[in-house]
C-alpha positions in Angstrom: -29.7 7.0 -78.4 -26.6 6.1 -77.5 -26.0 9.9 -79.0 -28.2 11.1 -76.4 -27.1 9.5 -73.6 -23.8 10.8 -74.7 -24.8 14.2 -74.9 -26.7 13.8 -71.5 -23.7 13.0 -69.6 -21.4 15.0 -70.7 -24.2 17.8 -70.2 -24.3 16.2 -66.7 -20.5 16.4 -66.0 -20.3 20.2 -67.3 -23.3 21.0 -64.3 -20.9 18.7 -61.7 -18.3 20.7 -62.6 -19.5 24.1 -62.5 -21.3 23.4 -59.7 -17.9 21.9 -57.8 -16.4 25.1 -59.1 -18.8 27.4 -57.5 -18.4 25.6 -54.6 -14.9 26.0 -54.0 -15.3 29.8 -54.5 -17.3 30.1 -51.7 -15.1 28.4 -49.8 -12.4 30.8 -50.6 -14.0 33.4 -50.1 -15.8 32.0 -46.9 -17.3 33.8 -44.9 -19.6 36.3 -47.1 -21.9 36.9 -44.7 -22.7 36.3 -40.8 -21.8 32.8 -39.1 -24.1 31.8 -36.4 -23.3 30.2 -33.8 -25.8 28.5 -32.0 -25.4 28.3 -27.9 -27.9 25.4 -26.4 -28.3 27.5 -23.1 -30.3 30.8 -21.7 -28.2 33.7 -21.6 -25.7 34.2 -18.7 -24.5 31.4 -17.8 -21.1 29.8 -18.0 -21.7 28.4 -21.8 -23.0 31.5 -22.9 -19.6 33.3 -21.5 -17.4 30.7 -23.5 -19.3 31.2 -27.1 -19.4 35.2 -26.8 -15.8 35.8 -25.8 -15.1 32.8 -28.3 -16.9 34.6 -30.9 -15.1 37.8 -30.2 -11.5 36.4 -30.7 -12.3 34.7 -34.2 -14.2 36.6 -35.6 -11.5 39.3 -36.8 -9.6 36.1 -37.8 -12.1 34.6 -40.1 -12.9 37.9 -41.5 -16.6 37.8 -41.0 -19.5 38.7 -38.4 -20.3 35.8 -35.7 -23.6 36.0 -34.6 -24.5 34.0 -30.9 -27.8 32.5 -31.2 -29.2 31.3 -27.9 -31.4 28.0 -28.4 -32.2 26.8 -24.7 -34.7 23.9 -23.9 -34.3 20.1 -22.7 -30.8 20.4 -20.9 -29.4 21.3 -24.2 -31.2 18.9 -26.5 -32.8 21.7 -28.3 -30.5 23.9 -29.7 -28.2 20.4 -30.1 -30.9 19.2 -32.5 -31.2 22.5 -34.7 -27.5 22.5 -34.9 -27.3 19.0 -36.2 -29.6 19.6 -38.8 -28.7 22.7 -40.4 -27.7 23.2 -43.5 -24.2 22.2 -43.3 -22.7 25.2 -45.1 -20.4 26.4 -42.4 -22.7 29.3 -41.6 -23.8 27.4 -38.7 -22.0 26.1 -35.9 -22.6 25.6 -32.6 -21.0 25.8 -29.0 -21.2 22.0 -28.1 -20.3 20.2 -24.5 -20.1 17.2 -22.4 -23.8 17.7 -22.1 -24.7 18.2 -25.9 -22.2 15.7 -27.3 -21.7 12.7 -24.7 -24.4 12.8 -21.5 -27.8 13.4 -23.6 -27.0 10.8 -26.2 -25.7 8.4 -23.6 -29.3 8.7 -21.2 -31.8 8.9 -23.6 -33.6 5.8 -25.6 -34.1 7.7 -28.6 -31.9 10.7 -29.1 -32.8 13.5 -31.7 -29.2 13.4 -33.1 -26.4 11.2 -32.9 -23.5 12.8 -31.6 -20.6 11.3 -33.9 -22.4 10.8 -37.0 -24.8 14.5 -37.4 -21.9 16.3 -35.8 -18.2 17.5 -37.1 -15.7 18.6 -34.4 -14.2 21.6 -35.6 -12.4 22.6 -32.3 -12.3 21.4 -28.5 -11.3 25.0 -26.9 -11.7 24.1 -22.9 -12.2 21.5 -20.2 -13.3 21.6 -16.9 -12.1 19.1 -14.4 -14.1 17.8 -11.6 -12.0 17.0 -7.7 -12.8 15.2 -4.7 -12.8 17.3 -2.0 -13.5 16.7 1.6 -14.7 19.1 4.7 -11.2 19.6 6.9 -12.7 17.4 9.6 -12.5 14.2 7.5 -9.6 12.5 8.8 -8.3 12.2 5.3 -5.1 13.8 3.9 -4.9 11.4 0.8 -7.5 9.8 -1.6 -6.4 5.9 -0.4 -7.0 7.6 3.0 -10.2 8.8 2.3 -10.9 5.1 0.9 -9.7 3.7 3.8 -12.2 5.9 6.3 -15.1 5.3 3.7 -14.8 1.5 4.2 -14.7 1.7 7.8 -17.6 3.8 8.2 -20.0 2.4 5.3 -22.9 3.6 4.6 -22.9 6.5 7.0 -21.3 9.4 4.6 -22.3 11.6 1.7 -20.9 13.2 -1.5 -22.2 16.6 -2.6 -22.3 16.9 -6.5 -23.2 19.9 -8.9 -26.8 17.8 -9.6 -28.3 14.7 -11.1 -26.6 13.5 -14.0 -24.2 16.5 -13.8 -20.2 15.7 -14.6 -19.7 16.4 -10.7 -22.1 13.6 -9.9 -20.4 10.7 -12.6 -17.3 11.5 -11.1 -18.8 10.5 -7.8 -20.3 7.7 -9.2 -17.0 7.1 -10.8 -14.9 7.1 -7.5 -17.3 4.8 -5.8 -16.7 1.9 -8.5 -13.1 2.4 -8.9 -12.4 2.2 -5.3 -14.3 -0.9 -4.9 -17.8 -0.6 -4.5 -17.3 2.2 -1.9 -21.1 2.6 0.5 -21.6 6.5 0.0 -24.3 8.5 -0.7 -25.3 10.6 -3.2 -26.7 14.5 -2.3 -27.6 16.3 -5.5 -27.6 20.1 -5.4 -28.8 22.8 -7.8 -25.2 23.7 -8.7 -21.9 23.1 -7.8 -21.7 26.5 -5.6 -24.6 25.0 -2.9 -22.3 22.1 -2.6 -18.9 23.9 -1.7 -21.3 26.0 0.5 -22.3 23.3 2.4 -19.5 21.0 2.6 -16.8 24.4 3.8 -20.5 24.4 6.3 -19.1 20.5 7.3 -22.9 19.6 6.0 -21.8 16.7 4.0 -18.4 15.7 4.4 -17.1 15.4 0.5 -18.0 16.6 -2.7 -16.7 16.4 -6.3 -16.6 20.3 -7.5 -14.8 21.4 -10.4 -11.5 22.9 -9.8 -12.4 26.7 -10.3 -9.7 29.4 -9.0 -12.2 30.1 -5.8 -11.9 26.4 -5.4 -8.1 26.5 -5.1 -8.4 29.4 -3.0 -10.3 27.4 -0.4 -7.9 24.6 -0.2 -5.3 26.8 -0.1 -7.0 28.5 3.5 -8.2 25.5 4.3 -11.5 25.7 4.5 -11.7 22.6 2.4 -9.3 20.1 1.4 -8.8 18.7 -2.3 -7.2 15.1 -2.1 -7.4 14.6 -6.3 -8.2 16.2 -9.6 -10.1 13.5 -11.7 -7.5 14.5 -15.2 -4.9 12.7 -16.5 -2.5 14.9 -15.7 -2.3 17.7 -13.4 -3.8 21.2 -14.0 -1.4 24.6 -14.3 -4.2 26.1 -12.2 -3.2 23.6 -9.4 0.3 21.9 -10.0 0.6 20.4 -6.3 -2.7 18.5 -6.1 -2.0 14.8 -7.6 -4.3 13.3 -9.9 -6.7 10.1 -9.7 -3.9 8.2 -11.0 -1.3 9.5 -8.9 -3.5 9.3 -5.7 -3.8 5.4 -6.7 -7.3 5.9 -8.8 -5.9 5.5 -12.9 -9.1 5.5 -14.1 -10.9 8.1 -12.4 -11.1 11.1 -15.3 -13.8 13.2 -14.9 -13.8 15.9 -17.1 -15.9 18.2 -18.9 -15.7 20.3 -22.6 -16.5 23.0 -24.6 -16.0 22.9 -28.1 -16.9 24.2 -31.5 -18.7 21.8 -33.8 -20.4 22.0 -37.5 -23.4 19.9 -38.7 -21.9 16.5 -40.4 -20.9 17.7 -44.5 -19.8 20.8 -43.9 -16.9 21.6 -46.1 -13.6 20.1 -45.0 -12.0 23.9 -46.0 -14.5 25.5 -44.0 -14.0 23.3 -41.2 -9.9 23.9 -41.4 -10.3 27.3 -41.5 -12.5 27.9 -38.3 -10.2 25.4 -36.9 -7.3 27.5 -37.8 -8.8 30.7 -36.7 -9.7 28.7 -33.2 -5.9 28.4 -32.7 -5.0 31.8 -33.3 -7.4 32.9 -30.7 -5.9 30.3 -28.2 -3.0 32.0 -28.5 -4.5 35.2 -26.7 -3.7 35.8 -23.0 -6.8 37.2 -22.1 -9.1 34.2 -23.7 -6.9 32.3 -21.8 -6.9 33.8 -18.7 -10.7 33.9 -18.8 -11.1 30.0 -19.1 -8.8 29.8 -16.6 -11.0 32.2 -14.1 -14.3 30.2 -15.1 -12.7 26.8 -14.0 -11.7 25.8 -17.3 -8.3 24.2 -19.0 -7.4 26.0 -22.2 -6.8 23.5 -24.9 -4.9 23.8 -28.0 -4.3 21.9 -31.1 -7.4 19.7 -30.5 -9.3 20.5 -33.3 -10.5 18.5 -36.6 -10.0 14.6 -36.4 -8.6 14.3 -33.3 -11.3 16.3 -31.8 -13.7 14.1 -33.1 -12.3 11.2 -31.7 -12.2 12.8 -28.3 -15.5 12.9 -28.8 -16.0 9.4 -29.3 -13.5 8.3 -26.5 -15.5 10.4 -24.1 -19.0 9.2 -25.0 -17.2 5.0 -24.3 -15.8 6.3 -21.4 -18.7 7.1 -20.1 -21.6 5.1 -21.4 -20.6 3.0 -18.5 -21.1 4.8 -15.9 -24.0 6.6 -17.0 -25.7 2.8 -17.8 -23.9 1.7 -14.2 -26.0 4.5 -12.1 -29.5 4.1 -14.5 -29.4 7.9 -15.0 -32.4 8.8 -16.7 -33.4 13.0 -18.5 -36.3 14.3 -16.2 
């Protein structure tokens, strides 16, 4: 019996060694077939555009084909769940965002995936930042003056956002909380564009749109006034506009990210290869210019374990805000 167990143990050791060697060679040769990049939204939107330009810049650096597959539905939930439960072999990766990795898990009682347990963050590639903007008729040139103005007119003012549950909405509610519980009404729009249009037209006195080249142009031409960016640092696209902290509200952070993720347990060597290719692609000026024009700050060097911690911190930061407003997905 002892001899039999010894032989069985030896055979098992050989099999495991062979399996490890085969897996090692597969990782060394990665990729040997097309990589599927799941985008959890329909074609044509900004997430789809980011995914496609990333794939175009990275494919030659990785030495393989990247096929973008749109898996829309559930506000991003359907595609995210499919990616989370895909085979962790490096041939299915995912364009995740604040919506899929933070908001959906934060608001659902029983989400179909865990953003930290079921995913490995590869690289955060772009961050968009909300702002506090007002119509020029509002007598406030600074964030402090706006807060005083709102307090002097309780219940009389409103702010527009890109929609209920959007980063724009969460930023507006965070602003209200940090400023001492301002009495100002939320007006949800179907996207940031309509909110900006009504802000310029004077239909709403305030809005929380993301900073874009277009918004900056409206600010520079006096059609609206951006009082602060909801970021920890000033934006490269708008270096003259103060952050929330500089304007007196240190906790005013309203950012949304896009990044590359893989199913949990994807081999570390493959994660490192994709991240290295991404970081190399981020040095491409045309890629950075595309992201900037689309309203993003390009992100360099935020990959691997650092990216995973970033997602965890975003969950911890936004969970109290989501619970405070009682938001539930439709």
